[in-house]
mmCIF file of the N, C-alpha and C atoms, coordinates in Angstrom:
data_MODEL
# 
_entry.id   MODEL 
# 
loop_
_atom_site.group_PDB 
_atom_site.id 
_atom_site.type_symbol 
_atom_site.label_atom_id 
_atom_site.label_alt_id 
_atom_site.label_comp_id 
_atom_site.label_asym_id 
_atom_site.label_entity_id 
_atom_site.label_seq_id 
_atom_site.pdbx_PDB_ins_code 
_atom_site.Cartn_x 
_atom_site.Cartn_y 
_atom_site.Cartn_z 
_atom_site.occupancy 
_atom_site.B_iso_or_equiv 
_atom_site.pdbx_formal_charge 
_atom_site.auth_seq_id 
_atom_site.auth_comp_id 
_atom_site.auth_asym_id 
_atom_site.auth_atom_id 
_atom_site.pdbx_PDB_model_num 
ATOM 1   N N  . MET A 1 1  ? 267.277 128.484 211.796 1.00 0.00 ? 1  MET A N  1 
ATOM 2   C CA . MET A 1 1  ? 268.042 128.548 213.018 1.00 0.00 ? 1  MET A CA 1 
ATOM 3   C C  . MET A 1 1  ? 269.515 128.676 212.639 1.00 0.00 ? 1  MET A C  1 
ATOM 4   N N  . HIS A 1 2  ? 270.266 129.411 213.443 1.00 0.00 ? 2  HIS A N  1 
ATOM 5   C CA . HIS A 1 2  ? 271.699 129.598 213.241 1.00 0.00 ? 2  HIS A CA 1 
ATOM 6   C C  . HIS A 1 2  ? 272.469 129.022 214.429 1.00 0.00 ? 2  HIS A C  1 
ATOM 7   N N  . ILE A 1 3  ? 273.567 128.358 214.125 1.00 0.00 ? 3  ILE A N  1 
ATOM 8   C CA . ILE A 1 3  ? 274.445 127.842 215.167 1.00 0.00 ? 3  ILE A CA 1 
ATOM 9   C C  . ILE A 1 3  ? 275.726 128.653 215.070 1.00 0.00 ? 3  ILE A C  1 
ATOM 10  N N  . VAL A 1 4  ? 276.032 129.406 216.108 1.00 0.00 ? 4  VAL A N  1 
ATOM 11  C CA . VAL A 1 4  ? 277.194 130.292 216.091 1.00 0.00 ? 4  VAL A CA 1 
ATOM 12  C C  . VAL A 1 4  ? 278.302 129.730 216.978 1.00 0.00 ? 4  VAL A C  1 
ATOM 13  N N  . PHE A 1 5  ? 279.530 130.017 216.569 1.00 0.00 ? 5  PHE A N  1 
ATOM 14  C CA . PHE A 1 5  ? 280.719 129.519 217.247 1.00 0.00 ? 5  PHE A CA 1 
ATOM 15  C C  . PHE A 1 5  ? 281.670 130.681 217.498 1.00 0.00 ? 5  PHE A C  1 
ATOM 16  N N  . TYR A 1 6  ? 282.667 130.441 218.327 1.00 0.00 ? 6  TYR A N  1 
ATOM 17  C CA . TYR A 1 6  ? 283.639 131.483 218.646 1.00 0.00 ? 6  TYR A CA 1 
ATOM 18  C C  . TYR A 1 6  ? 284.816 131.508 217.681 1.00 0.00 ? 6  TYR A C  1 
ATOM 19  N N  . SER A 1 7  ? 284.976 130.446 216.875 1.00 0.00 ? 7  SER A N  1 
ATOM 20  C CA . SER A 1 7  ? 286.078 130.436 215.908 1.00 0.00 ? 7  SER A CA 1 
ATOM 21  C C  . SER A 1 7  ? 285.616 129.836 214.590 1.00 0.00 ? 7  SER A C  1 
ATOM 22  N N  . THR A 1 8  ? 286.220 130.290 213.525 1.00 0.00 ? 8  THR A N  1 
ATOM 23  C CA . THR A 1 8  ? 285.890 129.804 212.191 1.00 0.00 ? 8  THR A CA 1 
ATOM 24  C C  . THR A 1 8  ? 286.223 128.333 212.040 1.00 0.00 ? 8  THR A C  1 
ATOM 25  N N  . SER A 1 9  ? 287.305 127.890 212.650 1.00 0.00 ? 9  SER A N  1 
ATOM 26  C CA . SER A 1 9  ? 287.671 126.475 212.543 1.00 0.00 ? 9  SER A CA 1 
ATOM 27  C C  . SER A 1 9  ? 286.596 125.584 213.169 1.00 0.00 ? 9  SER A C  1 
ATOM 28  N N  . ASP A 1 10 ? 285.953 126.056 214.237 1.00 0.00 ? 10 ASP A N  1 
ATOM 29  C CA . ASP A 1 10 ? 284.858 125.303 214.847 1.00 0.00 ? 10 ASP A CA 1 
ATOM 30  C C  . ASP A 1 10 ? 283.662 125.205 213.896 1.00 0.00 ? 10 ASP A C  1 
ATOM 31  N N  . VAL A 1 11 ? 283.417 126.261 213.131 1.00 0.00 ? 11 VAL A N  1 
ATOM 32  C CA . VAL A 1 11 ? 282.320 126.251 212.161 1.00 0.00 ? 11 VAL A CA 1 
ATOM 33  C C  . VAL A 1 11 ? 282.539 125.134 211.149 1.00 0.00 ? 11 VAL A C  1 
ATOM 34  N N  . PHE A 1 12 ? 283.754 125.044 210.612 1.00 0.00 ? 12 PHE A N  1 
ATOM 35  C CA . PHE A 1 12 ? 284.027 124.036 209.587 1.00 0.00 ? 12 PHE A CA 1 
ATOM 36  C C  . PHE A 1 12 ? 284.037 122.621 210.167 1.00 0.00 ? 12 PHE A C  1 
ATOM 37  N N  . GLU A 1 13 ? 284.489 122.468 211.393 1.00 0.00 ? 13 GLU A N  1 
ATOM 38  C CA . GLU A 1 13 ? 284.454 121.161 212.054 1.00 0.00 ? 13 GLU A CA 1 
ATOM 39  C C  . GLU A 1 13 ? 282.999 120.734 212.287 1.00 0.00 ? 13 GLU A C  1 
ATOM 40  N N  . ALA A 1 14 ? 282.172 121.664 212.736 1.00 0.00 ? 14 ALA A N  1 
ATOM 41  C CA . ALA A 1 14 ? 280.763 121.369 212.982 1.00 0.00 ? 14 ALA A CA 1 
ATOM 42  C C  . ALA A 1 14 ? 280.032 121.053 211.682 1.00 0.00 ? 14 ALA A C  1 
ATOM 43  N N  . GLU A 1 15 ? 280.356 121.793 210.632 1.00 0.00 ? 15 GLU A N  1 
ATOM 44  C CA . GLU A 1 15 ? 279.727 121.530 209.332 1.00 0.00 ? 15 GLU A CA 1 
ATOM 45  C C  . GLU A 1 15 ? 279.986 120.086 208.901 1.00 0.00 ? 15 GLU A C  1 
ATOM 46  N N  . GLU A 1 16 ? 281.207 119.641 209.056 1.00 0.00 ? 16 GLU A N  1 
ATOM 47  C CA . GLU A 1 16 ? 281.565 118.273 208.686 1.00 0.00 ? 16 GLU A CA 1 
ATOM 48  C C  . GLU A 1 16 ? 280.761 117.261 209.504 1.00 0.00 ? 16 GLU A C  1 
ATOM 49  N N  . LYS A 1 17 ? 280.673 117.482 210.819 1.00 0.00 ? 17 LYS A N  1 
ATOM 50  C CA . LYS A 1 17 ? 279.927 116.572 211.693 1.00 0.00 ? 17 LYS A CA 1 
ATOM 51  C C  . LYS A 1 17 ? 278.444 116.542 211.324 1.00 0.00 ? 17 LYS A C  1 
ATOM 52  N N  . ILE A 1 18 ? 277.875 117.701 211.051 1.00 0.00 ? 18 ILE A N  1 
ATOM 53  C CA . ILE A 1 18 ? 276.451 117.790 210.722 1.00 0.00 ? 18 ILE A CA 1 
ATOM 54  C C  . ILE A 1 18 ? 276.169 117.074 209.405 1.00 0.00 ? 18 ILE A C  1 
ATOM 55  N N  . LYS A 1 19 ? 277.013 117.293 208.408 1.00 0.00 ? 19 LYS A N  1 
ATOM 56  C CA . LYS A 1 19 ? 276.812 116.635 207.109 1.00 0.00 ? 19 LYS A CA 1 
ATOM 57  C C  . LYS A 1 19 ? 277.005 115.129 207.210 1.00 0.00 ? 19 LYS A C  1 
ATOM 58  N N  . GLU A 1 20 ? 277.955 114.694 208.033 1.00 0.00 ? 20 GLU A N  1 
ATOM 59  C CA . GLU A 1 20 ? 278.156 113.253 208.243 1.00 0.00 ? 20 GLU A CA 1 
ATOM 60  C C  . GLU A 1 20 ? 276.928 112.607 208.883 1.00 0.00 ? 20 GLU A C  1 
ATOM 61  N N  . ALA A 1 21 ? 276.174 113.396 209.650 1.00 0.00 ? 21 ALA A N  1 
ATOM 62  C CA . ALA A 1 21 ? 274.951 112.901 210.285 1.00 0.00 ? 21 ALA A CA 1 
ATOM 63  C C  . ALA A 1 21 ? 273.759 112.937 209.323 1.00 0.00 ? 21 ALA A C  1 
ATOM 64  N N  . GLY A 1 22 ? 273.993 113.388 208.088 1.00 0.00 ? 22 GLY A N  1 
ATOM 65  C CA . GLY A 1 22 ? 272.932 113.421 207.085 1.00 0.00 ? 22 GLY A CA 1 
ATOM 66  C C  . GLY A 1 22 ? 271.993 114.599 207.193 1.00 0.00 ? 22 GLY A C  1 
ATOM 67  N N  . ILE A 1 23 ? 272.444 115.670 207.836 1.00 0.00 ? 23 ILE A N  1 
ATOM 68  C CA . ILE A 1 23 ? 271.621 116.864 208.019 1.00 0.00 ? 23 ILE A CA 1 
ATOM 69  C C  . ILE A 1 23 ? 272.104 117.940 207.050 1.00 0.00 ? 23 ILE A C  1 
ATOM 70  N N  . GLU A 1 24 ? 271.163 118.548 206.335 1.00 0.00 ? 24 GLU A N  1 
ATOM 71  C CA . GLU A 1 24 ? 271.519 119.627 205.416 1.00 0.00 ? 24 GLU A CA 1 
ATOM 72  C C  . GLU A 1 24 ? 271.847 120.885 206.198 1.00 0.00 ? 24 GLU A C  1 
ATOM 73  N N  . CYS A 1 25 ? 272.910 121.567 205.784 1.00 0.00 ? 25 CYS A N  1 
ATOM 74  C CA . CYS A 1 25 ? 273.290 122.822 206.424 1.00 0.00 ? 25 CYS A CA 1 
ATOM 75  C C  . CYS A 1 25 ? 274.071 123.658 205.434 1.00 0.00 ? 25 CYS A C  1 
ATOM 76  N N  . LYS A 1 26 ? 274.233 124.935 205.757 1.00 0.00 ? 26 LYS A N  1 
ATOM 77  C CA . LYS A 1 26 ? 275.092 125.795 204.947 1.00 0.00 ? 26 LYS A CA 1 
ATOM 78  C C  . LYS A 1 26 ? 275.740 126.842 205.837 1.00 0.00 ? 26 LYS A C  1 
ATOM 79  N N  . ILE A 1 27 ? 276.898 127.298 205.397 1.00 0.00 ? 27 ILE A N  1 
ATOM 80  C CA . ILE A 1 27 ? 277.627 128.331 206.136 1.00 0.00 ? 27 ILE A CA 1 
ATOM 81  C C  . ILE A 1 27 ? 277.186 129.689 205.611 1.00 0.00 ? 27 ILE A C  1 
ATOM 82  N N  . VAL A 1 28 ? 276.793 130.563 206.541 1.00 0.00 ? 28 VAL A N  1 
ATOM 83  C CA . VAL A 1 28 ? 276.293 131.896 206.193 1.00 0.00 ? 28 VAL A CA 1 
ATOM 84  C C  . VAL A 1 28 ? 276.922 132.921 207.141 1.00 0.00 ? 28 VAL A C  1 
ATOM 85  N N  . PRO A 1 29 ? 276.846 134.212 206.803 1.00 0.00 ? 29 PRO A N  1 
ATOM 86  C CA . PRO A 1 29 ? 277.333 135.240 207.734 1.00 0.00 ? 29 PRO A CA 1 
ATOM 87  C C  . PRO A 1 29 ? 276.566 135.202 209.051 1.00 0.00 ? 29 PRO A C  1 
ATOM 88  N N  . THR A 1 30 ? 277.248 135.439 210.135 1.00 0.00 ? 30 THR A N  1 
ATOM 89  C CA . THR A 1 30 ? 276.621 135.421 211.456 1.00 0.00 ? 30 THR A CA 1 
ATOM 90  C C  . THR A 1 30 ? 275.666 136.609 211.597 1.00 0.00 ? 30 THR A C  1 
ATOM 91  N N  . PRO A 1 31 ? 274.391 136.348 211.953 1.00 0.00 ? 31 PRO A N  1 
ATOM 92  C CA . PRO A 1 31 ? 273.425 137.437 212.095 1.00 0.00 ? 31 PRO A CA 1 
ATOM 93  C C  . PRO A 1 31 ? 273.546 138.172 213.425 1.00 0.00 ? 31 PRO A C  1 
ATOM 94  N N  . VAL A 1 32 ? 274.444 137.737 214.283 1.00 0.00 ? 32 VAL A N  1 
ATOM 95  C CA . VAL A 1 32 ? 274.608 138.330 215.606 1.00 0.00 ? 32 VAL A CA 1 
ATOM 96  C C  . VAL A 1 32 ? 275.659 139.435 215.540 1.00 0.00 ? 32 VAL A C  1 
ATOM 97  N N  . THR A 1 33 ? 275.389 140.561 216.151 1.00 0.00 ? 33 THR A N  1 
ATOM 98  C CA . THR A 1 33 ? 276.355 141.665 216.132 1.00 0.00 ? 33 THR A CA 1 
ATOM 99  C C  . THR A 1 33 ? 277.345 141.584 217.285 1.00 0.00 ? 33 THR A C  1 
ATOM 100 N N  . ASP A 1 34 ? 277.162 140.617 218.151 1.00 0.00 ? 34 ASP A N  1 
ATOM 101 C CA . ASP A 1 34 ? 278.066 140.420 219.280 1.00 0.00 ? 34 ASP A CA 1 
ATOM 102 C C  . ASP A 1 34 ? 279.444 140.012 218.762 1.00 0.00 ? 34 ASP A C  1 
ATOM 103 N N  . LYS A 1 35 ? 280.488 140.745 219.129 1.00 0.00 ? 35 LYS A N  1 
ATOM 104 C CA . LYS A 1 35 ? 281.830 140.480 218.623 1.00 0.00 ? 35 LYS A CA 1 
ATOM 105 C C  . LYS A 1 35 ? 282.465 139.228 219.226 1.00 0.00 ? 35 LYS A C  1 
ATOM 106 N N  . ALA A 1 36 ? 281.767 138.569 220.134 1.00 0.00 ? 36 ALA A N  1 
ATOM 107 C CA . ALA A 1 36 ? 282.306 137.351 220.729 1.00 0.00 ? 36 ALA A CA 1 
ATOM 108 C C  . ALA A 1 36 ? 282.265 136.194 219.743 1.00 0.00 ? 36 ALA A C  1 
ATOM 109 N N  . TYR A 1 37 ? 281.445 136.322 218.714 1.00 0.00 ? 37 TYR A N  1 
ATOM 110 C CA . TYR A 1 37 ? 281.312 135.253 217.727 1.00 0.00 ? 37 TYR A CA 1 
ATOM 111 C C  . TYR A 1 37 ? 282.138 135.574 216.486 1.00 0.00 ? 37 TYR A C  1 
ATOM 112 N N  . CYS A 1 38 ? 282.483 134.514 215.738 1.00 0.00 ? 38 CYS A N  1 
ATOM 113 C CA . CYS A 1 38 ? 283.212 134.745 214.490 1.00 0.00 ? 38 CYS A CA 1 
ATOM 114 C C  . CYS A 1 38 ? 282.232 135.237 213.431 1.00 0.00 ? 38 CYS A C  1 
ATOM 115 N N  . GLY A 1 39 ? 282.708 135.543 212.254 1.00 0.00 ? 39 GLY A N  1 
ATOM 116 C CA . GLY A 1 39 ? 281.882 136.171 211.220 1.00 0.00 ? 39 GLY A CA 1 
ATOM 117 C C  . GLY A 1 39 ? 280.987 135.245 210.428 1.00 0.00 ? 39 GLY A C  1 
ATOM 118 N N  . VAL A 1 40 ? 281.132 133.930 210.603 1.00 0.00 ? 40 VAL A N  1 
ATOM 119 C CA . VAL A 1 40 ? 280.276 132.991 209.893 1.00 0.00 ? 40 VAL A CA 1 
ATOM 120 C C  . VAL A 1 40 ? 279.651 132.006 210.878 1.00 0.00 ? 40 VAL A C  1 
ATOM 121 N N  . CYS A 1 41 ? 278.543 131.423 210.460 1.00 0.00 ? 41 CYS A N  1 
ATOM 122 C CA . CYS A 1 41 ? 277.852 130.446 211.298 1.00 0.00 ? 41 CYS A CA 1 
ATOM 123 C C  . CYS A 1 41 ? 277.214 129.397 210.404 1.00 0.00 ? 41 CYS A C  1 
ATOM 124 N N  . ILE A 1 42 ? 276.552 128.438 211.014 1.00 0.00 ? 42 ILE A N  1 
ATOM 125 C CA . ILE A 1 42 ? 275.869 127.391 210.266 1.00 0.00 ? 42 ILE A CA 1 
ATOM 126 C C  . ILE A 1 42 ? 274.374 127.621 210.362 1.00 0.00 ? 42 ILE A C  1 
ATOM 127 N N  . GLN A 1 43 ? 273.715 127.554 209.216 1.00 0.00 ? 43 GLN A N  1 
ATOM 128 C CA . GLN A 1 43 ? 272.261 127.689 209.161 1.00 0.00 ? 43 GLN A CA 1 
ATOM 129 C C  . GLN A 1 43 ? 271.668 126.320 208.847 1.00 0.00 ? 43 GLN A C  1 
ATOM 130 N N  . ILE A 1 44 ? 270.707 125.903 209.664 1.00 0.00 ? 44 ILE A N  1 
ATOM 131 C CA . ILE A 1 44 ? 270.003 124.640 209.435 1.00 0.00 ? 44 ILE A CA 1 
ATOM 132 C C  . ILE A 1 44 ? 268.523 124.853 209.702 1.00 0.00 ? 44 ILE A C  1 
ATOM 133 N N  . ASN A 1 45 ? 267.708 123.905 209.236 1.00 0.00 ? 45 ASN A N  1 
ATOM 134 C CA . ASN A 1 45 ? 266.295 123.906 209.602 1.00 0.00 ? 45 ASN A CA 1 
ATOM 135 C C  . ASN A 1 45 ? 266.199 123.415 211.036 1.00 0.00 ? 45 ASN A C  1 
ATOM 136 N N  . GLU A 1 46 ? 265.040 123.528 211.627 1.00 0.00 ? 46 GLU A N  1 
ATOM 137 C CA . GLU A 1 46 ? 264.847 123.092 213.009 1.00 0.00 ? 46 GLU A CA 1 
ATOM 138 C C  . GLU A 1 46 ? 265.301 121.648 213.171 1.00 0.00 ? 46 GLU A C  1 
ATOM 139 N N  . TYR A 1 47 ? 266.278 121.427 213.995 1.00 0.00 ? 47 TYR A N  1 
ATOM 140 C CA . TYR A 1 47 ? 266.790 120.084 214.239 1.00 0.00 ? 47 TYR A CA 1 
ATOM 141 C C  . TYR A 1 47 ? 267.648 120.129 215.493 1.00 0.00 ? 47 TYR A C  1 
ATOM 142 N N  . ASP A 1 48 ? 267.557 119.101 216.315 1.00 0.00 ? 48 ASP A N  1 
ATOM 143 C CA . ASP A 1 48 ? 268.358 119.043 217.541 1.00 0.00 ? 48 ASP A CA 1 
ATOM 144 C C  . ASP A 1 48 ? 269.752 118.510 217.203 1.00 0.00 ? 48 ASP A C  1 
ATOM 145 N N  . VAL A 1 49 ? 270.736 119.393 217.147 1.00 0.00 ? 49 VAL A N  1 
ATOM 146 C CA . VAL A 1 49 ? 272.103 119.001 216.794 1.00 0.00 ? 49 VAL A CA 1 
ATOM 147 C C  . VAL A 1 49 ? 272.983 118.815 218.026 1.00 0.00 ? 49 VAL A C  1 
ATOM 148 N N  . THR A 1 50 ? 272.388 118.855 219.202 1.00 0.00 ? 50 THR A N  1 
ATOM 149 C CA . THR A 1 50 ? 273.162 118.760 220.435 1.00 0.00 ? 50 THR A CA 1 
ATOM 150 C C  . THR A 1 50 ? 274.010 117.494 220.476 1.00 0.00 ? 50 THR A C  1 
ATOM 151 N N  . LYS A 1 51 ? 273.434 116.361 220.100 1.00 0.00 ? 51 LYS A N  1 
ATOM 152 C CA . LYS A 1 51 ? 274.185 115.104 220.121 1.00 0.00 ? 51 LYS A CA 1 
ATOM 153 C C  . LYS A 1 51 ? 275.258 115.076 219.045 1.00 0.00 ? 51 LYS A C  1 
ATOM 154 N N  . VAL A 1 52 ? 274.962 115.653 217.890 1.00 0.00 ? 52 VAL A N  1 
ATOM 155 C CA . VAL A 1 52 ? 275.925 115.677 216.780 1.00 0.00 ? 52 VAL A CA 1 
ATOM 156 C C  . VAL A 1 52 ? 277.142 116.525 217.141 1.00 0.00 ? 52 VAL A C  1 
ATOM 157 N N  . LEU A 1 53 ? 276.912 117.629 217.836 1.00 0.00 ? 53 LEU A N  1 
ATOM 158 C CA . LEU A 1 53 ? 277.983 118.564 218.179 1.00 0.00 ? 53 LEU A CA 1 
ATOM 159 C C  . LEU A 1 53 ? 278.455 118.385 219.622 1.00 0.00 ? 53 LEU A C  1 
ATOM 160 N N  . ASN A 1 54 ? 278.292 117.211 220.146 1.00 0.00 ? 54 ASN A N  1 
ATOM 161 C CA . ASN A 1 54 ? 278.686 116.899 221.515 1.00 0.00 ? 54 ASN A CA 1 
ATOM 162 C C  . ASN A 1 54 ? 280.152 117.294 221.765 1.00 0.00 ? 54 ASN A C  1 
ATOM 163 N N  . GLY A 1 55 ? 280.389 118.051 222.813 1.00 0.00 ? 55 GLY A N  1 
ATOM 164 C CA . GLY A 1 55 ? 281.731 118.462 223.169 1.00 0.00 ? 55 GLY A CA 1 
ATOM 165 C C  . GLY A 1 55 ? 282.173 119.780 222.560 1.00 0.00 ? 55 GLY A C  1 
ATOM 166 N N  . MET A 1 56 ? 281.394 120.338 221.646 1.00 0.00 ? 56 MET A N  1 
ATOM 167 C CA . MET A 1 56 ? 281.747 121.615 221.020 1.00 0.00 ? 56 MET A CA 1 
ATOM 168 C C  . MET A 1 56 ? 281.021 122.751 221.740 1.00 0.00 ? 56 MET A C  1 
ATOM 169 N N  . GLU A 1 57 ? 281.623 123.915 221.743 1.00 0.00 ? 57 GLU A N  1 
ATOM 170 C CA . GLU A 1 57 ? 281.007 125.097 222.360 1.00 0.00 ? 57 GLU A CA 1 
ATOM 171 C C  . GLU A 1 57 ? 280.317 125.905 221.269 1.00 0.00 ? 57 GLU A C  1 
ATOM 172 N N  . PHE A 1 58 ? 278.997 126.068 221.406 1.00 0.00 ? 58 PHE A N  1 
ATOM 173 C CA . PHE A 1 58 ? 278.222 126.801 220.402 1.00 0.00 ? 58 PHE A CA 1 
ATOM 174 C C  . PHE A 1 58 ? 276.990 127.430 221.052 1.00 0.00 ? 58 PHE A C  1 
ATOM 175 N N  . GLN A 1 59 ? 276.356 128.295 220.305 1.00 0.00 ? 59 GLN A N  1 
ATOM 176 C CA . GLN A 1 59 ? 275.130 128.963 220.751 1.00 0.00 ? 59 GLN A CA 1 
ATOM 177 C C  . GLN A 1 59 ? 274.135 128.867 219.612 1.00 0.00 ? 59 GLN A C  1 
ATOM 178 N N  . ILE A 1 60 ? 272.876 128.567 219.924 1.00 0.00 ? 60 ILE A N  1 
ATOM 179 C CA . ILE A 1 60 ? 271.836 128.521 218.902 1.00 0.00 ? 60 ILE A CA 1 
ATOM 180 C C  . ILE A 1 60 ? 271.069 129.825 218.934 1.00 0.00 ? 60 ILE A C  1 
ATOM 181 N N  . VAL A 1 61 ? 270.924 130.451 217.759 1.00 0.00 ? 61 VAL A N  1 
ATOM 182 C CA . VAL A 1 61 ? 270.243 131.727 217.621 1.00 0.00 ? 61 VAL A CA 1 
ATOM 183 C C  . VAL A 1 61 ? 269.148 131.551 216.574 1.00 0.00 ? 61 VAL A C  1 
ATOM 184 N N  . ASP A 1 62 ? 267.935 131.996 216.893 1.00 0.00 ? 62 ASP A N  1 
ATOM 185 C CA . ASP A 1 62 ? 266.832 131.886 215.931 1.00 0.00 ? 62 ASP A CA 1 
ATOM 186 C C  . ASP A 1 62 ? 266.879 132.962 214.891 1.00 0.00 ? 62 ASP A C  1 
# 
C-alpha cells in the first residue's frame, strides 16, 4: 500500500510519525501519475495508519 501526500515535507513528517509508532515503512517514488501529488510517497504493508497520521491530509493507494 502507498500513502501519498501533496508535499514532500508531509511525507517526511508522516514517516517520522509512522516509525515512532513502531511501523516499518520506506519512502518510494509515487506510483500515481496525478500531478496533484508530490514525487515521493510512503510504502507500508497493510496497516491502518489513520490514527497515526491524525490531522494530516493524505490518500491511500493500493
